[in-house]
NUMARVO-711668 format. One record per atom (N, C-alpha, C): z, x, y; residue number from 1; atom name. Coordinates in pm, whole numbers. Layout:
<pts>
zz, xx, yy, i, at
Z, X, Y, NUM, CA;
...
</pts>
This chain:
<pts>
zz, xx, yy, i, at
-13552, -1692, -12151, 1, N;
-13447, -1762, -12076, 1, CA;
-13511, -1843, -11964, 1, C;
-13478, -1970, -11957, 2, N;
-13532, -2056, -11851, 2, CA;
-13440, -2046, -11730, 2, C;
-13503, -2017, -11614, 3, N;
-13426, -2000, -11490, 3, CA;
-13448, -2122, -11400, 3, C;
-13336, -2185, -11365, 4, N;
-13339, -2304, -11280, 4, CA;
-13277, -2268, -11146, 4, C;
-13348, -2295, -11037, 5, N;
-13292, -2274, -10904, 5, CA;
-13232, -2404, -10854, 5, C;
-13106, -2400, -10813, 6, N;
-13040, -2519, -10757, 6, CA;
-13014, -2490, -10610, 6, C;
-13069, -2573, -10522, 7, N;
-13052, -2547, -10380, 7, CA;
-13027, -2676, -10304, 7, C;
-12999, -2662, -10176, 8, N;
-12972, -2775, -10090, 8, CA;
-12945, -2720, -9953, 8, C;
-12881, -2797, -9869, 9, N;
-12841, -2745, -9738, 9, CA;
-12691, -2752, -9730, 9, C;
-12636, -2694, -9626, 10, N;
-12493, -2702, -9604, 10, CA;
-12455, -2850, -9594, 10, C;
-12352, -2891, -9668, 11, N;
-12308, -3031, -9664, 11, CA;
-12392, -3128, -9744, 11, C;
-12485, -3076, -9824, 12, N;
-12572, -3168, -9900, 12, CA;
-12507, -3215, -10031, 12, C;
-12402, -3143, -10073, 13, N;
-12336, -3179, -10199, 13, CA;
-12383, -3095, -10316, 13, C;
-12448, -2984, -10288, 14, N;
-12499, -2895, -10392, 14, CA;
-12386, -2843, -10481, 14, C;
-12273, -2812, -10419, 15, N;
-12159, -2757, -10496, 15, CA;
-12106, -2860, -10596, 15, C;
-12109, -2988, -10557, 16, N;
-12065, -3095, -10647, 16, CA;
-12157, -3101, -10769, 16, C;
-12288, -3097, -10743, 17, N;
-12386, -3100, -10853, 17, CA;
-12369, -2978, -10942, 17, C;
-12349, -2862, -10879, 18, N;
-12329, -2737, -10953, 18, CA;
-12206, -2747, -11044, 18, C;
-12099, -2808, -10992, 19, N;
-11975, -2823, -11070, 19, CA;
-11999, -2912, -11192, 19, C;
-12072, -3024, -11173, 20, N;
-12100, -3115, -11285, 20, CA;
-12181, -3042, -11392, 20, C;
-12277, -2960, -11350, 21, N;
-12360, -2885, -11445, 21, CA;
-12277, -2781, -11520, 21, C;
-12184, -2719, -11447, 22, N;
-12096, -2619, -11510, 22, CA;
-12007, -2685, -11615, 22, C;
-11953, -2804, -11579, 23, N;
-11868, -2881, -11671, 23, CA;
-11946, -2920, -11797, 23, C;
-12078, -2938, -11781, 24, N;
-12163, -2976, -11894, 24, CA;
-12198, -2855, -11981, 24, C;
-12150, -2737, -11940, 25, N;
-12167, -2618, -12024, 25, CA;
-12280, -2524, -11985, 25, C;
-12343, -2549, -11871, 26, N;
-12452, -2459, -11829, 26, CA;
-12397, -2335, -11761, 26, C;
-12466, -2223, -11781, 27, N;
-12432, -2097, -11714, 27, CA;
-12476, -2107, -11568, 27, C;
-12383, -2083, -11475, 28, N;
-12416, -2089, -11333, 28, CA;
-12398, -1950, -11271, 28, C;
-12499, -1906, -11198, 29, N;
-12485, -1785, -11115, 29, CA;
-12477, -1836, -10971, 29, C;
-12361, -1817, -10906, 30, N;
-12335, -1876, -10775, 30, CA;
-12355, -1771, -10665, 30, C;
-12460, -1789, -10585, 31, N;
-12493, -1691, -10480, 31, CA;
-12384, -1683, -10372, 31, C;
-12314, -1796, -10346, 32, N;
-12207, -1793, -10245, 32, CA;
-12090, -1707, -10290, 32, C;
-12057, -1716, -10419, 33, N;
-11948, -1633, -10473, 33, CA;
-11990, -1486, -10466, 33, C;
-12115, -1460, -10504, 34, N;
-12166, -1322, -10499, 34, CA;
-12161, -1267, -10357, 34, C;
-12196, -1352, -10258, 35, N;
-12195, -1308, -10117, 35, CA;
-12055, -1264, -10074, 35, C;
-11951, -1331, -10129, 36, N;
-11813, -1290, -10096, 36, CA;
-11775, -1163, -10174, 36, C;
-11818, -1158, -10301, 37, N;
-11782, -1044, -10387, 37, CA;
-11841, -912, -10336, 37, C;
-11965, -917, -10285, 38, N;
-12027, -790, -10243, 38, CA;
-11953, -727, -10125, 38, C;
-11887, -810, -10043, 39, N;
-11811, -756, -9930, 39, CA;
-11694, -671, -9977, 39, C;
-11639, -708, -10093, 40, N;
-11527, -632, -10151, 40, CA;
-11582, -512, -10229, 40, C;
-11688, -537, -10304, 41, N;
-11743, -435, -10393, 41, CA;
-11812, -321, -10318, 41, C;
-11872, -355, -10205, 42, N;
-11946, -254, -10127, 42, CA;
-11891, -248, -9984, 42, C;
-11784, -168, -9963, 43, N;
-11720, -162, -9830, 43, CA;
-11818, -119, -9719, 43, C;
-11927, -53, -9757, 44, N;
-12022, -8, -9655, 44, CA;
-12087, -125, -9580, 44, C;
-12087, -246, -9642, 45, N;
-12146, -363, -9574, 45, CA;
-12067, -392, -9446, 45, C;
-11933, -399, -9459, 46, N;
-11851, -431, -9342, 46, CA;
-11851, -315, -9241, 46, C;
-11869, -193, -9290, 47, N;
-11882, -79, -9198, 47, CA;
-12006, -97, -9111, 47, C;
-12115, -140, -9177, 48, N;
-12240, -164, -9103, 48, CA;
-12223, -280, -9004, 48, C;
-12147, -383, -9047, 49, N;
-12122, -499, -8960, 49, CA;
-12045, -452, -8835, 49, C;
-11946, -366, -8856, 50, N;
-11865, -314, -8744, 50, CA;
-11953, -238, -8644, 50, C;
-12045, -158, -8697, 51, N;
-12135, -80, -8612, 51, CA;
-12231, -173, -8536, 51, C;
-12289, -269, -8608, 52, N;
-12392, -357, -8548, 52, CA;
-12333, -463, -8454, 52, C;
-12215, -518, -8490, 53, N;
-12163, -634, -8418, 53, CA;
-12033, -606, -8341, 53, C;
-11977, -487, -8359, 54, N;
-11854, -452, -8288, 54, CA;
-11730, -482, -8370, 54, C;
-11618, -420, -8328, 55, N;
-11492, -432, -8402, 55, CA;
-11420, -563, -8372, 55, C;
-11473, -643, -8278, 56, N;
-11407, -768, -8238, 56, CA;
-11397, -871, -8348, 56, C;
-11478, -855, -8454, 57, N;
-11473, -951, -8566, 57, CA;
-11378, -905, -8676, 57, C;
-11292, -809, -8642, 58, N;
-11192, -758, -8737, 58, CA;
-11056, -767, -8668, 58, C;
-10954, -811, -8744, 59, N;
-10822, -823, -8681, 59, CA;
-10753, -686, -8676, 59, C;
-10629, -683, -8628, 60, N;
-10557, -555, -8609, 60, CA;
-10535, -480, -8739, 60, C;
-10540, -555, -8853, 61, N;
-10523, -488, -8984, 61, CA;
-10658, -439, -9038, 61, C;
-10765, -471, -8964, 62, N;
-10898, -433, -9013, 62, CA;
-10961, -539, -9102, 62, C;
-10893, -656, -9115, 63, N;
-10946, -765, -9197, 63, CA;
-11062, -833, -9124, 63, C;
-11164, -867, -9199, 64, N;
-11283, -932, -9145, 64, CA;
-11250, -1076, -9108, 64, C;
-11280, -1115, -8983, 65, N;
-11254, -1253, -8937, 65, CA;
-11379, -1336, -8968, 65, C;
-11386, -1380, -9091, 66, N;
-11507, -1443, -9144, 66, CA;
-11550, -1568, -9066, 66, C;
-11452, -1657, -9035, 67, N;
-11488, -1783, -8969, 67, CA;
-11546, -1759, -8829, 67, C;
-11479, -1673, -8752, 68, N;
-11527, -1643, -8616, 68, CA;
-11665, -1578, -8622, 68, C;
-11683, -1487, -8720, 69, N;
-11812, -1421, -8734, 69, CA;
-11919, -1522, -8773, 69, C;
-11884, -1614, -8864, 70, N;
-11977, -1719, -8907, 70, CA;
-12023, -1804, -8790, 70, C;
-11926, -1848, -8707, 71, N;
-11962, -1929, -8590, 71, CA;
-12055, -1852, -8496, 71, C;
-12028, -1724, -8481, 72, N;
-12110, -1640, -8392, 72, CA;
-12254, -1629, -8442, 72, C;
-12271, -1592, -8570, 73, N;
-12408, -1569, -8619, 73, CA;
-12487, -1699, -8634, 73, C;
-12416, -1812, -8654, 74, N;
-12490, -1938, -8663, 74, CA;
-12531, -1988, -8524, 74, C;
-12461, -1937, -8422, 75, N;
-12497, -1975, -8284, 75, CA;
-12618, -1895, -8235, 75, C;
-12631, -1773, -8287, 76, N;
-12739, -1684, -8240, 76, CA;
-12826, -1641, -8358, 76, C;
-12941, -1710, -8378, 77, N;
-13026, -1684, -8495, 77, CA;
-13067, -1537, -8513, 77, C;
-13089, -1465, -8403, 78, N;
-13130, -1323, -8417, 78, CA;
-13016, -1240, -8477, 78, C;
-12893, -1276, -8440, 79, N;
-12775, -1207, -8495, 79, CA;
-12760, -1237, -8644, 79, C;
-12787, -1364, -8680, 80, N;
-12778, -1403, -8821, 80, CA;
-12880, -1325, -8904, 80, C;
-13000, -1311, -8847, 81, N;
-13107, -1238, -8915, 81, CA;
-13065, -1094, -8940, 81, C;
-13001, -1036, -8837, 82, N;
-12957, -896, -8846, 82, CA;
-12852, -881, -8958, 82, C;
-12761, -980, -8966, 83, N;
-12658, -976, -9071, 83, CA;
-12722, -991, -9209, 83, C;
-12817, -1083, -9219, 84, N;
-12884, -1105, -9348, 84, CA;
-12957, -980, -9395, 84, C;
-13015, -907, -9300, 85, N;
-13086, -783, -9337, 85, CA;
-12989, -681, -9396, 85, C;
-12863, -686, -9352, 86, N;
-12762, -594, -9405, 86, CA;
-12719, -638, -9546, 86, C;
-12685, -767, -9559, 87, N;
-12617, -812, -9682, 87, CA;
-12712, -856, -9795, 87, C;
-12830, -909, -9759, 88, N;
-12917, -968, -9862, 88, CA;
-12958, -874, -9975, 88, C;
-12994, -748, -9946, 89, N;
-13032, -660, -10058, 89, CA;
-12921, -648, -10163, 89, C;
-12795, -645, -10118, 90, N;
-12682, -635, -10211, 90, CA;
-12671, -762, -10295, 90, C;
-12686, -878, -10229, 91, N;
-12674, -1006, -10299, 91, CA;
-12784, -1018, -10404, 91, C;
-12908, -985, -10364, 92, N;
-13021, -997, -10457, 92, CA;
-13004, -906, -10578, 92, C;
-12954, -784, -10555, 93, N;
-12931, -690, -10667, 93, CA;
-12828, -745, -10765, 93, C;
-12720, -801, -10710, 94, N;
-12614, -856, -10796, 94, CA;
-12667, -976, -10876, 94, C;
-12745, -1061, -10809, 95, N;
-12804, -1177, -10879, 95, CA;
-12890, -1128, -10995, 95, C;
-12977, -1030, -10966, 96, N;
-13066, -979, -11071, 96, CA;
-12989, -917, -11186, 96, C;
-12881, -845, -11154, 97, N;
-12796, -785, -11259, 97, CA;
-12735, -893, -11349, 97, C;
-12686, -1000, -11284, 98, N;
-12624, -1110, -11360, 98, CA;
-12727, -1180, -11449, 98, C;
-12847, -1201, -11396, 99, N;
-12953, -1268, -11473, 99, CA;
-12993, -1182, -11593, 99, C;
-13004, -1050, -11571, 100, N;
-13039, -959, -11681, 100, CA;
-12931, -960, -11790, 100, C;
-12807, -961, -11745, 101, N;
-12692, -964, -11838, 101, CA;
-12699, -1089, -11927, 101, C;
-12726, -1204, -11863, 102, N;
-12733, -1331, -11937, 102, CA;
-12852, -1334, -12032, 102, C;
-12962, -1271, -11989, 103, N;
-13080, -1265, -12075, 103, CA;
-13050, -1183, -12201, 103, C;
-12976, -1073, -12182, 104, N;
-12938, -989, -12296, 104, CA;
-12849, -1066, -12393, 104, C;
-12768, -1159, -12338, 105, N;
-12679, -1239, -12424, 105, CA;
-12753, -1356, -12489, 105, C;
-12885, -1360, -12468, 106, N;
-12970, -1466, -12526, 106, CA;
-12933, -1606, -12474, 106, C;
-12892, -1611, -12346, 107, N;
-12865, -1740, -12283, 107, CA;
-12997, -1816, -12272, 107, C;
-12997, -1944, -12310, 108, N;
-13126, -2016, -12309, 108, CA;
-13162, -2069, -12170, 108, C;
-13060, -2116, -12095, 109, N;
-13085, -2168, -11959, 109, CA;
-12980, -2112, -11865, 109, C;
-13024, -2067, -11749, 110, N;
-12930, -2024, -11645, 110, CA;
-12965, -2097, -11516, 110, C;
-12862, -2136, -11441, 111, N;
-12885, -2205, -11314, 111, CA;
-12838, -2115, -11201, 111, C;
-12930, -2081, -11112, 112, N;
-12896, -2001, -10994, 112, CA;
-12869, -2098, -10879, 112, C;
-12742, -2105, -10840, 113, N;
-12698, -2194, -10732, 113, CA;
-12703, -2112, -10603, 113, C;
-12804, -2140, -10518, 114, N;
-12824, -2060, -10397, 114, CA;
-12870, -2147, -10280, 114, C;
-12789, -2154, -10172, 115, N;
-12826, -2239, -10059, 115, CA;
-12958, -2197, -9992, 115, C;
-12983, -2065, -9990, 116, N;
-13106, -2017, -9925, 116, CA;
-13207, -1964, -10028, 116, C;
-13211, -2030, -10142, 117, N;
-13303, -1994, -10251, 117, CA;
-13447, -1984, -10202, 117, C;
-13490, -2085, -10125, 118, N;
-13630, -2092, -10080, 118, CA;
-13654, -1996, -9963, 118, C;
-13559, -1995, -9866, 119, N;
-13574, -1906, -9750, 119, CA;
-13589, -1760, -9792, 119, C;
-13521, -1723, -9900, 120, N;
-13524, -1582, -9942, 120, CA;
-13618, -1556, -10060, 120, C;
-13709, -1651, -10083, 121, N;
-13816, -1636, -10183, 121, CA;
-13768, -1626, -10327, 121, C;
-13641, -1658, -10352, 122, N;
-13590, -1651, -10489, 122, CA;
-13648, -1763, -10576, 122, C;
-13696, -1871, -10510, 123, N;
-13754, -1983, -10586, 123, CA;
-13878, -1940, -10665, 123, C;
-13943, -1833, -10618, 124, N;
-14066, -1786, -10685, 124, CA;
-14037, -1729, -10824, 124, C;
-13910, -1690, -10845, 125, N;
-13872, -1633, -10975, 125, CA;
-13815, -1738, -11070, 125, C;
-13810, -1864, -11025, 126, N;
-13750, -1971, -11105, 126, CA;
-13857, -2050, -11181, 126, C;
-13817, -2108, -11294, 127, N;
-13908, -2195, -11369, 127, CA;
-13909, -2336, -11311, 127, C;
-13792, -2379, -11261, 128, N;
-13780, -2510, -11196, 128, CA;
-13692, -2495, -11073, 128, C;
-13719, -2577, -10972, 129, N;
-13632, -2580, -10853, 129, CA;
-13578, -2722, -10836, 129, C;
-13445, -2732, -10828, 130, N;
-13378, -2862, -10807, 130, CA;
-13321, -2861, -10666, 130, C;
-13351, -2966, -10591, 131, N;
-13300, -2978, -10455, 131, CA;
-13201, -3093, -10447, 131, C;
-13084, -3065, -10388, 132, N;
-12988, -3172, -10358, 132, CA;
-13014, -3211, -10212, 132, C;
-13062, -3335, -10194, 133, N;
-13107, -3380, -10062, 133, CA;
-13012, -3483, -10004, 133, C;
-12998, -3481, -9871, 134, N;
-12914, -3577, -9801, 134, CA;
-12976, -3599, -9663, 134, C;
-12955, -3717, -9602, 135, N;
-13016, -3735, -9470, 135, CA;
-12935, -3659, -9364, 135, C;
-12999, -3639, -9249, 136, N;
-12943, -3553, -9145, 136, CA;
-12807, -3599, -9093, 136, C;
-12791, -3728, -9067, 137, N;
-12663, -3778, -9013, 137, CA;
-12549, -3758, -9111, 137, C;
-12576, -3789, -9238, 138, N;
-12474, -3771, -9342, 138, CA;
-12436, -3623, -9352, 138, C;
-12538, -3538, -9343, 139, N;
-12515, -3393, -9351, 139, CA;
-12424, -3345, -9238, 139, C;
-12451, -3390, -9116, 140, N;
-12369, -3350, -9000, 140, CA;
-12224, -3395, -9020, 140, C;
-12206, -3522, -9060, 141, N;
-12070, -3576, -9080, 141, CA;
-11994, -3495, -9186, 141, C;
-12062, -3464, -9297, 142, N;
-11995, -3392, -9406, 142, CA;
-11956, -3250, -9365, 142, C;
-12046, -3183, -9294, 143, N;
-12017, -3045, -9251, 143, CA;
-11900, -3045, -9153, 143, C;
-11900, -3141, -9062, 144, N;
-11792, -3149, -8962, 144, CA;
-11657, -3173, -9029, 144, C;
-11652, -3270, -9122, 145, N;
-11523, -3302, -9183, 145, CA;
-11479, -3193, -9280, 145, C;
-11575, -3132, -9351, 146, N;
-11538, -3029, -9449, 146, CA;
-11487, -2901, -9383, 146, C;
-11557, -2858, -9276, 147, N;
-11523, -2728, -9215, 147, CA;
-11449, -2742, -9082, 147, C;
-11407, -2866, -9048, 148, N;
-11338, -2894, -8920, 148, CA;
-11413, -2832, -8802, 148, C;
-11541, -2865, -8791, 149, N;
-11625, -2805, -8687, 149, CA;
-11656, -2908, -8579, 149, C;
-11682, -2856, -8458, 150, N;
-11735, -2940, -8351, 150, CA;
-11877, -2979, -8393, 150, C;
-11925, -3091, -8338, 151, N;
-12059, -3140, -8372, 151, CA;
-12165, -3031, -8349, 151, C;
-12154, -2961, -8236, 152, N;
-12254, -2858, -8201, 152, CA;
-12255, -2745, -8304, 152, C;
-12135, -2701, -8346, 153, N;
-12126, -2594, -8446, 153, CA;
-12185, -2638, -8579, 153, C;
-12159, -2764, -8615, 154, N;
-12213, -2818, -8741, 154, CA;
-12366, -2820, -8735, 154, C;
-12421, -2865, -8621, 155, N;
-12567, -2871, -8605, 155, CA;
-12627, -2731, -8607, 155, C;
-12560, -2634, -8543, 156, N;
-12609, -2495, -8545, 156, CA;
-12620, -2443, -8688, 156, C;
-12519, -2474, -8769, 157, N;
-12520, -2426, -8909, 157, CA;
-12631, -2493, -8989, 157, C;
-12648, -2623, -8967, 158, N;
-12754, -2695, -9038, 158, CA;
-12892, -2643, -8996, 158, C;
-12908, -2623, -8865, 159, N;
-13038, -2577, -8814, 159, CA;
-13071, -2433, -8851, 159, C;
-12970, -2360, -8896, 160, N;
-12995, -2220, -8935, 160, CA;
-13068, -2213, -9070, 160, C;
-13069, -2326, -9143, 161, N;
-13136, -2331, -9273, 161, CA;
-13266, -2410, -9261, 161, C;
-13353, -2388, -9356, 162, N;
-13477, -2465, -9361, 162, CA;
-13442, -2614, -9375, 162, C;
-13508, -2704, -9299, 163, N;
-13477, -2847, -9313, 163, CA;
-13497, -2896, -9457, 163, C;
-13408, -2985, -9499, 164, N;
-13413, -3035, -9637, 164, CA;
-13545, -3106, -9667, 164, C;
-13603, -3172, -9565, 165, N;
-13730, -3242, -9588, 165, CA;
-13843, -3143, -9618, 165, C;
-13835, -3023, -9563, 166, N;
-13936, -2920, -9592, 166, CA;
-13909, -2861, -9731, 166, C;
-13781, -2846, -9764, 167, N;
-13745, -2791, -9896, 167, CA;
-13798, -2881, -10009, 167, C;
-13811, -3011, -9980, 168, N;
-13862, -3104, -10081, 168, CA;
-13998, -3059, -10135, 168, C;
-14079, -2997, -10048, 169, N;
-14214, -2953, -10088, 169, CA;
-14209, -2844, -10196, 169, C;
-14095, -2775, -10206, 170, N;
-14083, -2664, -10302, 170, CA;
-14012, -2707, -10431, 170, C;
-13958, -2830, -10430, 171, N;
-13873, -2871, -10542, 171, CA;
-13950, -2945, -10650, 171, C;
-13911, -2921, -10776, 172, N;
-13965, -2997, -10890, 172, CA;
-13885, -3125, -10910, 172, C;
-13755, -3118, -10879, 173, N;
-13664, -3231, -10900, 173, CA;
-13578, -3246, -10775, 173, C;
-13565, -3371, -10726, 174, N;
-13481, -3397, -10609, 174, CA;
-13368, -3492, -10648, 174, C;
-13245, -3451, -10616, 175, N;
-13129, -3538, -10637, 175, CA;
-13087, -3589, -10500, 175, C;
-13092, -3721, -10481, 176, N;
-13055, -3780, -10353, 176, CA;
-12905, -3804, -10351, 176, C;
-12840, -3748, -10251, 177, N;
-12693, -3751, -10250, 177, CA;
-12637, -3820, -10127, 177, C;
-12705, -3926, -10080, 178, N;
-12656, -4001, -9964, 178, CA;
-12548, -4100, -10003, 178, C;
-12551, -4141, -10129, 179, N;
-12470, -4255, -10172, 179, CA;
-12337, -4209, -10231, 179, C;
-12284, -4285, -10323, 180, N;
-12153, -4255, -10384, 180, CA;
-12166, -4142, -10486, 180, C;
-12051, -4085, -10520, 181, N;
-12046, -3979, -10622, 181, CA;
-12099, -4033, -10755, 181, C;
-12068, -4160, -10784, 182, N;
-12113, -4221, -10911, 182, CA;
-12267, -4222, -10918, 182, C;
-12331, -4255, -10805, 183, N;
-12478, -4258, -10801, 183, CA;
-12535, -4117, -10822, 183, C;
-12470, -4020, -10761, 184, N;
-12514, -3881, -10777, 184, CA;
-12499, -3839, -10923, 184, C;
-12385, -3876, -10981, 185, N;
-12358, -3837, -11120, 185, CA;
-12461, -3897, -11216, 185, C;
-12504, -4019, -11188, 186, N;
-12609, -4082, -11271, 186, CA;
-12734, -3994, -11273, 186, C;
-12773, -3946, -11154, 187, N;
-12893, -3862, -11144, 187, CA;
-12873, -3728, -11215, 187, C;
-12751, -3672, -11201, 188, N;
-12724, -3542, -11264, 188, CA;
-12721, -3558, -11416, 188, C;
-12671, -3670, -11465, 189, N;
-12671, -3695, -11610, 189, CA;
-12814, -3698, -11665, 189, C;
-12904, -3760, -11590, 190, N;
-13046, -3761, -11631, 190, CA;
-13104, -3619, -11629, 190, C;
-13063, -3543, -11527, 191, N;
-13107, -3404, -11516, 191, CA;
-13059, -3324, -11637, 191, C;
-12933, -3344, -11676, 192, N;
-12875, -3272, -11791, 192, CA;
-12954, -3305, -11918, 192, C;
-12987, -3432, -11934, 193, N;
-13070, -3473, -12050, 193, CA;
-13202, -3398, -12051, 193, C;
-13265, -3391, -11933, 194, N;
-13392, -3322, -11922, 194, CA;
-13376, -3173, -11955, 194, C;
-13273, -3108, -11898, 195, N;
-13253, -2964, -11921, 195, CA;
-13229, -2935, -12069, 195, C;
-13158, -3025, -12136, 196, N;
-13129, -3004, -12278, 196, CA;
-13253, -3024, -12365, 196, C;
-13354, -3089, -12308, 197, N;
-13475, -3117, -12387, 197, CA;
-13581, -3007, -12371, 197, C;
-13561, -2917, -12274, 198, N;
-13667, -2815, -12251, 198, CA;
-13643, -2687, -12332, 198, C;
</pts>
């Protein structure tokens, strides 16, 4: 089974590329979906969050206030690191389980869609790494409009990830997503041709 890592930064358009690949019939393992699923599947994660970060990030019903918590950990890198140490082992285990499952089904190509693929060393397990790249100003604008964030909050979130220009050094294929959706789709169509030929 050929494993393809698809990565980018927040607001780079990685989800759009992932959607086009899914529509083309490729198996996608989405790390963001897994990150949400593990919170439901393993209640002990949020128990640990309550102990480490306090009950203030939970409402009166005990529901996790995800957006407020997100803004907090992106503002304070040490806090984000602490949260990642809690949740990452669960995410990695689920990813590995899904990949093993697909391998048993004799899937020929699987695409792991993960924003922090490189930061968390998952790229080392991939046969190819695809990066969706965008310039910094476009990235800030997209994050602000998508998540209704103040400029400072958008920059904090972007800065919490490895810069896209550094990620380029780890990528086999770069999709430039500064332009129109049509231009991006042209590049993804070429990528699909390549993936079908390997």
